[in-house]
N, C-alpha and C positions, 0 to 999 in steps of 0.2 A: 693285362689285370689289374696291376697296382692301383696304374693310374686311373681307371673306371672307378674302381670302387673308392679313390678317394674323391674323385666327381663328385660320386653318387653320396657318400656320406657330407661333403662340404655344402652341396648343394641342399641336401638336407635336414642341416643344422643352418644354412639362410633363411629356409622357406620358413621352421619353427620360430627363429627370431623375428620374425618380419609378422606372423602370425599372431604371436604372445606380444606383440608391441600394444599401446594405444588401449590397454584393460582400465586401465584404473576407472573406478567408479567415486564417482562425487556424489552423488544424490545420500540420502540420509538410510543409515541399515534399520532394520525395525526395532531396535531394542532405543534406538538414539530416537525413532521415530515417536516411541511411545513416552518418553521422555519431554520429549519436546512439545507433545500437546498442553494448548493451555487447561487449565480447570474447567470443571461445569461438564465438558465431555462425555457422554454415558461409555461406559467402556462397552459395550454391546451395540453399539451405534449402527455396526458397519451389518447386523442380519438380524434387528429388530424392524420390522415394519411398522409397529406402532409409532414411531416418534415423528413419521411424515403426518400422521393421519387423528393422534391424540392430542389436544391443546392441553396446555399445563394449567391444572387449577388455578384458579383467580381468588388467591387471598387478601389482595392488597387491600386497606381499608378504604373507604372514599375520601375526596380529597377534602382539604380545607377551606372552609368556606369565608366570605366577612363576616358572617353570622358569630362563628365560633373560630378566633383565632388563637387559644388557648394549648399552647404545643411550648413542649417543653426546647430549648434551645441546643442546639446544636453547634458549638463554635467551628469556624471553617477557615481555614487561614489561603493564601490564594495558594502556597507550595503544596499544601495538602490536595487543596482543587483541582492542581495540576497533577499529584500523583493518582488520585482517584480516576481524574478521566485517562491517562494513559493506561490504565488498568482494564476498564471496563465503560469508556465513554463511548461519544459518536463526535461526527466532525461537526456536523449543524449544516446551517447554511452556508455557502462560500460565496461570502459577498462583502468584499473588506473595506466598503463604505460604508457598511452597516451591521456590525460584526456583533456578538452574542446571540445571535438567535439561533433553536436548534431546528433542525431539519425534522416536521412533520410529515411528511411523504414518505408514504408506504412504499415499498421495491412494487416494481414491474418489468413484466414480460418483454426482452426483446429480442427476439428470433430464436437461439440456443439456450439462454440461461437468465434466472431471476434478477436482475440490477437493481441499483440504486443502496444497498446498503450503504450506512455509512458509518457502523460500528467499527473503531478502533481494531479490536479482534479481528473479527471479518476480513479487514483491509490491511493487516499483517500478514495474514495466510499468501496474500498476493506473487509478493516475491517469491516465495518458496516454491506456489506454483510455478513459473518464471521459472525458476533455476533448472526442475527436472527438464525441461526442453533443451538444456545444453547435452545433458546424456544424450538424447534423441536426435542431437545433430551430430554427436562424434559417433553415433552407430552407425552411422554409413561406412565407416570406417573398420567395425567388425568382421575378424575373422569368421567366415562361413565353413562348417562344416556339413559336406552332405556325405550320407553314406546309403548303400543298398545291399542288399541278398535278395538275389531270387532265383528259383529253383524253376527249369523249365524242362517238361516233359513231351515231346513230338514222335507221333506213330507214321511213318511215310511208306507210301504203299512202294510192293518193289515195280519197277521199271520208270520210275519217275525220278527227276535227277533230284539227288545226288546219289542214289542208290542203283544205280549199273555197275552191279559186280559180278563176280562169279561164283554162281551157288554150289557147293561141293555136293551136297547131297540131303534129301530131306524135302519137305515141302515147306517153303517161307512165304508169308502172303508181306510181311510190313519188315522194316526197319526202327525198334523204338530207340531214339535218343535221349538221353536227359544230360542237359546242361546246370550247371551252378553256374551263378555271375556274381562277385564278389567287388561290389566298386564304393572306394572312400575317398573321400580329396579335401584339402584345406585350401580355401581361396580368399587371399588375402588384398582387398582393395588398399591401394597405397597412396598417399598423402598428394603425391604428384600428379595423381589421377589415373596412371596405372594399375596392373593388377597381377599378380602372380599366385602362383598355385601349383599345388603338387598332387598328385592323384596316382592310387596307387589300384589295378584294376588286376584282378583274377579272375580265367575262365577256364572251365571244367568239362568236360567232353565223355560221356562213355556211351557203350554200344553205337560206335562208329565204324563197319568192317569196311568202309573203305579207307579208311586212315590208317597210314601203317602207325600210326603210334596211337594207341586206344588199351587206357583212359589217355587223352590230351589234357595236359595241365599246363597253360598258358597264363602267366605273372606280369604286369607291366608297372614299370614307373615312369611316369609322365611329368616334367618340368615344363608349365609354361610361365610367357612374359609376352605382356601387351602393356604399351604406354604409348597417349595420344601427345603429336608434338607440336599442331596448332592447338585447335581447340580444348580445352579442357586440360592444358598442361601447367602442373606448377603447383607448387603447395599454396601460393597468393590465392590465385582461382580458385582453386578447390575447397579451400576456406569460405569461398562467399555463394556457392554454387549449392541448393537443396538437396541436389542428388547426384552421387557418384556417377561417373562418366560412361561405369559399364565394363563389360570386354564383350568382344566379338568371337573370341574363342570358347570363355567358358560365358557364356550365358547364365546371369543369375540374377534374383531380383534386386534393384541396387534398393529401390525403396525413396519416398519423397518425403524428406527429413522436415520440410514445412521451412527452413531459411536455412543458411549458412552458419557454420558457428560462431565465426563474427559478427553477423547479424545476431543471432540468438542473444553474444553477451550483452550488445547494445541495448536490446529487450531486457534483459534483467539490470541493466544499468539503468535504461528509463524506469521499468518498475520499481524500482529503488528509490529515484527521482520522485517519480507519484508519488511512492507514500510518503516520504521525507514534506512532501507539498501537502497530503494530505495531515500530517503532525504540525505543520507550519498554522492551518485553520482551523485546527483543534486547538491549539493552545491561544490562538489571537480569539477567538471565539467564547472561550471558557476565560479570559482573561477581562474580556469587556462583559462577558452575563457576572460575571462576580461583581464589579463593580458599578453594572447596573443596578445588582441585587442593593450593594451598599449605597449607594444613591439614593434608592427607592427608600429605605428604612429614614434617611435623611430629609426626602420629602417629605415623608409621616412626620418627622419630630418638628420641621416648619409649623404643618397643617394645625398638628396639636398645639404647640405653642402658639400662633395665633388665637385658637378656639380660646385657649385660656387667657389672653387680652381679650378677647369679646365675651368672655363672660362676665369679665370682672366692670367691663364698661356696664353691661346690660343689669349686671347686680346694683352696681353705683347707680344707674339711671333709675331704676325699680324702685331703692331706696329712698332717690329724691321726691319720689310720688307722694310719699308720706308729711315731709316739711317744705316744701316748696313746690311749687305750681312748672311742670312739667309735661308735657304734650306726649297724647298717644304716639302722633307717629313718629317721634324721639326715640321713643321707647321700641316700638315695631320695626323701626327703622338698626336698631342696636339686635335685636333677635334677627333680623333680616342677614344680617353679617354673621352671625354665629351661625346659621341655617348653610349659608352659603361656606362656610370654612367646614363646617361639616361635612357638606357635600364632598367638598376638594379632599377631606382627610379620608373619605369612603374612597374616592378614588385612588388616593396613594397608597391605602393599603390593600385596595384591589393589584395596584401596580406591584407590589411586593410579591403578592400569591403568584404572580404573570413572570416576573422575574426569578424567582425560586424556583417557577415551574422549568423556564428556559435552561437554568443552570441544572438544574435533577436531569434533564434530557440530555445535556452534553456530559454531566458524569455518569452516565448510565444511570443513576439511582431510578428507586419507585417513584410514582406522584405522589405516593403518601405511606411515612415511614416513622408519623407518632411526633417526630422532633422538626424544627425549622430551622434551617439555614442561617447562619448571622456570621457574616464574614469578622473576622477579628483584625483582619491587618489595614493600619493609618494609608489613606490615597497620599500618593505624591505632589507635593505644590512647591519643590523646590525648585527655581527655573532648570533648564536646559537650555543649551544652546551647541546642536549637532552642526556638524561640519560636513557643509555637502558634496564636495569634492569627495574625500572619504565615502560617503555615502550612495554617492553614486559609483564609485567602485564597487563597494560589494553589492550594491543589487546586481549588479552586469554580472559578477562573478558568482554570488550565491544563488539566487532565486533560483530555486526547483523548476519555476518553469520556464525561465531561459535554457538551462541546461537541460531541460526535456528538447528543445525546439534547437540543439545545439545538434543534439546525438539524434534527432530526424535526419539533421541536415550532413551528418554524416555517413548514414546511412543511407540518403540518398546517393553519396557518392560513391558507396562502393558500389549501389546497386547497379551506376552506370557503368563502372568497369565489370560489373557481371554481366551486361545486356551487351558492351560493346564485343567480350570473349567469343559471342555467337555470331558475331561476322567473321569469324575464322573457318578455312574447311575442318572437316576433323579427318586428320590423317593420325594414322595409326602406325608405329612398328608390332609386330607380333612375332614372335618364337618359341618356339616349341623343342623339346629332347625327349622321347621316349625310349628306354631300356626295357626290353623285351626278353622272351626266354619261351623255351617251350621243352617239357617232359613229360614222364609218366606217373608220377608220382611229387608229393608233397615233401613228405619226410626225408630223414635220412635214409641213402641206400645208393645203390651205384651212380656214380658223378652221373653219365651221361642220361638218367632217367631223371634224377634230381632237378625239379625246377627250379627252385630256388638258387640251386649253387650256378646254375648256369645264370644266372639273373645278375647273379653279384661275381661270378668268375669271365665268364665270357659271353655278355650278351649281345644282342640284336640291337643297332642302334639307329632311329629313326630322328631326322631334326629338318625344323623348315624355317625359313625366314622370309620376312614378305613385309609389304606396306598395305593398309587399308586405307580408303578412301569415300569420304561420301559430303558432296557439294548439293547446297538444293539454290539450282538457280534464282536467279535473283534475290536471294534473302529476304523476300518481304515482310515475314513474322518477325526477321531479328531486325530487321531498321524500323521496324516499327515498335518494338520493345526497346531499342535504342533510344528513338525522340520521344516517347510515352520518357524513360526515365529520366532527358533531359529537360524534359518540361517541369516535372516533377521536383530534379533538383533546383531550376530557378525559383518554383513556388514556394519550396522549402527556405531559400534564403530570403525570399521576399517575405513570409511570414517572419522569420526570425528578427531581423530588422525591424518588421512592424510590433512584435511582440518588446521587443528591449526598449522601444520608443513607448509603448503603454506603461511597460514597470517605470521607465523615468517620469512621468507624467503622474502617476499615482506617489511615486515617493516625495514629487514635488507636492504634490498635494499635503501629504500626511507630514513633510517641513513645514509647510505653512500652518498646519492647522496647529502643530504643538505650539508654535509661536501665537497665532490666535489665541488659542484657550489659556494660555498664559497669561496672555495681556488680560484676557478676558474675566483671569481670577483675581486679578487686580485691582479692574475694576467693578468688579461686584465688591469685591470685599469692603472698597470703600462706598461703594453705593447700600450696602449692608450696614457698615457704621452710623453714615447720614440718618437710615433711615429708622435704625435704634435708639441714634439721639432724639429725631423729631416722636418718636412713639414717646421716650421716657418723659420728654416736656410735656404731651398734651397731657401724659397720664396726671402728671403733677397737678398740671392745672384742672383737670378733670374733679381730682380727689379733691383738689380746693374748695370746688361748691362750684366752678364757672364751668360745668357740665352743658346749660343751655347754648352757652355760644360757641365751643369749642367739639360740638358731640358729634357733627357732620367732619369737622379735620380730624376729630381722635380716628374715626372709621377709616377715613383715607388712609391714615399715617398705620392702622392694621393693617392694611391691603397692601398697603406699600413695603412694610416690611415683612410680610411674605411671601410677596411675589420677589422681594431683594435675595430671601434667605434660600428659596426656590432655582433659584436664578445663579446664586453663586452655587449649590452644590450640585447642578446641572454644570456648572462651568469646569468645576473639579472632575466630574465624570469624566466629561469629553475629554480634558488635558490625561487622565490617564488611560482614557482608550489612544490618543493621538499616539502615546507615545509605546505603545502595544503596536499599533501598526504603524510605524515608524521602522521599528525594529521587525515586523512584520515587511515591510515595504525592503527593506537591507535584507531582509533572507538569513538574517541573525534570532531572527524570537526564542530561535530552539538554544542556541548557547546563552541568553539573557535567562533563560529560564531554567537552563541546567541542565539540560533534555539530549542525550547522545542516544543516536541510535545505532547498532552494531549486530553481528550476525555471529551465532554459538550463543553455548549457554553462558549465564548469569557470572561474571567475577566473584570471588569469593568477598569481596569488599561487597556485595550486592546481594547478599544472600538473603538478609533481612528485606521483605517486603518497604517497599518505599510507600505504600501508605501507612504502614504502623509506623513507621519511622516519622514522617509528617504528622499522624495522630497527635503521640507524644510530645511533638514538636510545639501542635498547638494548645495541648491542654498546658504546659507549659509557659509557653506567653501570655494566656489568660492568666491564668494563676498570678503571674507577676505582674499582672497588670488590674487586677481587681485591688483596687484600695478606696478608700473614702473618699470620695468629692463630693461637692455640693454643686446639684442640677439642679435648684430654686429656679424657678423660671424668672427671674430680677433679670429685668431687660439691659442689657450694658454689653458694650461691646468686649468688655477684660472675658465675660461667660460665655457669650457666645463663641470666641476664639477657643476658648480651654474648652469646648465643647467640638469645636472642630477638629481640636489636635487628639480628645479621646478617643478613642477603638470604640465600635459597638456595644461591646459585651457593660464594660462600664455606664453607659447610658439605657441601657435595656434594664440593667439591674436595678438600679432607681429610676426607674420612671414610674409619676406616681397617676393614680387613675382620673381619667378627666371629668372636670362637673361637667353637670348636664342640669339643662332648665329644664322647669315642670313644664309640662305637655298646656297647652291655649285650650 
């Protein structure tokens, strides 16, 4: 009796220990989920049907046009622009060869969901959604508790088995039997592919005259164990299988969790890498759009300066008509140059508005808020000599696209292992041990009549041991799955090598462009210096009264100066964009811009919004750089270089109105 009790207690403790394992939940609790939600989401979003069908009110004013550009400036540093974009921006068009463009394409429906949303707030939720699949994959090892309580009543006519007993007196037409069945079981799928379970069963019968025990109470405790020996055996393979091998003795619905836990974790790593890839594109596009807007302002400056020179030439020519003979075609030639430059200025003004629209879209801002965005940072013009070997090593190690390809190759390797396991026969070892007894009552009473006392003191013992084998002849489906997995593995390997080659080629392009545009800046600086000296010399000759002889040369000099200044600003923008493209190609653009991605709540050092911090920093920079400066239109290389080194706010604050010609 003592051994039976100890054995039963040990089995119960073992089953409970197994049943309580692997129960830790990784997903967010409801309170943490509420605290982690981004701002701007309505609290009643789950139960308010009006949000999907009622559009928000349109309160945005009309956008600015070239006819009216008078708006208060909003000075914006590059770091503040990045902070705003990371908080509420969009990724933009993913074209590293031509960065800085926003994605104006709206989302579309693809099978089961609306996709193409490139808002960073939307993309930030994708890793969290994929992370919930880890719990789904682990759920196949959760303990199952099945319980039932059923009351049956049967009335059997006399003369029909099992009612053939001797009637002692009176009239009896039938026998009414009552039966109560209670069953409760714990079934634990094991990480090794096996199953272990404990089942308590209680069956009670009343009104059974043929039975010597009436009522009859029959409790039992069954311990069952089943373990695959070939197919589905081991912890490693069960971390890859989408469903648990299940049990033949204890049939329960295992369910298909989609993918094994190891595959699900790879998917989470891939989704994180995908989010990093999107952040890299966001940073690249924001930097390019920022410098494009900066260059557009200086393009406007070059056109306006050329217009001032053309107006001065036209004014001197018109004054010369009163004192000397000046042909009408010379005057109209000067006016033609002015009108051409005015058209180019209008184009440059429109380019500023378009560049601002692109930047606003990438930053997640409205098309119009009463302010014009003005970059405050000065573009880099310092020569930079990147190391090719270091850059190539960083590219192969850090590019998120290559990380995605390598993780896909790892998945294909694991999938081939899973498919090969299906080639093994399904051989299982099964064992069960049932302790049961019988009595006429459950509560305390005489020992022979107490069913529970008999169950734990001197029970009846039924046990079984055996093997189950299931072999599909030919293994056609298994062989097809293995061959498909082998081909997919080879395809993934070749794709990885192709992606690495493409990454190396793009790095070579970015590496080459950094050197090329650096030299372009030097060349265009020399060209602008010569054009400036040429223009100043012809202007001095023209002001000395020799405009008739050098009028055409002066017009050409003004055009050369305008083109040279435009080419220089274009080269400066291209050089800064090439630096950003190089960091993007190396996969280090996030480190360069001090952007780090992590899970969990914000650390204490980052409780203040980065946008507020960077906004204060931008205001301090503008206040520090606001100082008196001579912004006259004097044509000299020294004046030009001082304007290139000064931030845009200085030029805009000292900008003078353009002279206008009288209408013809």
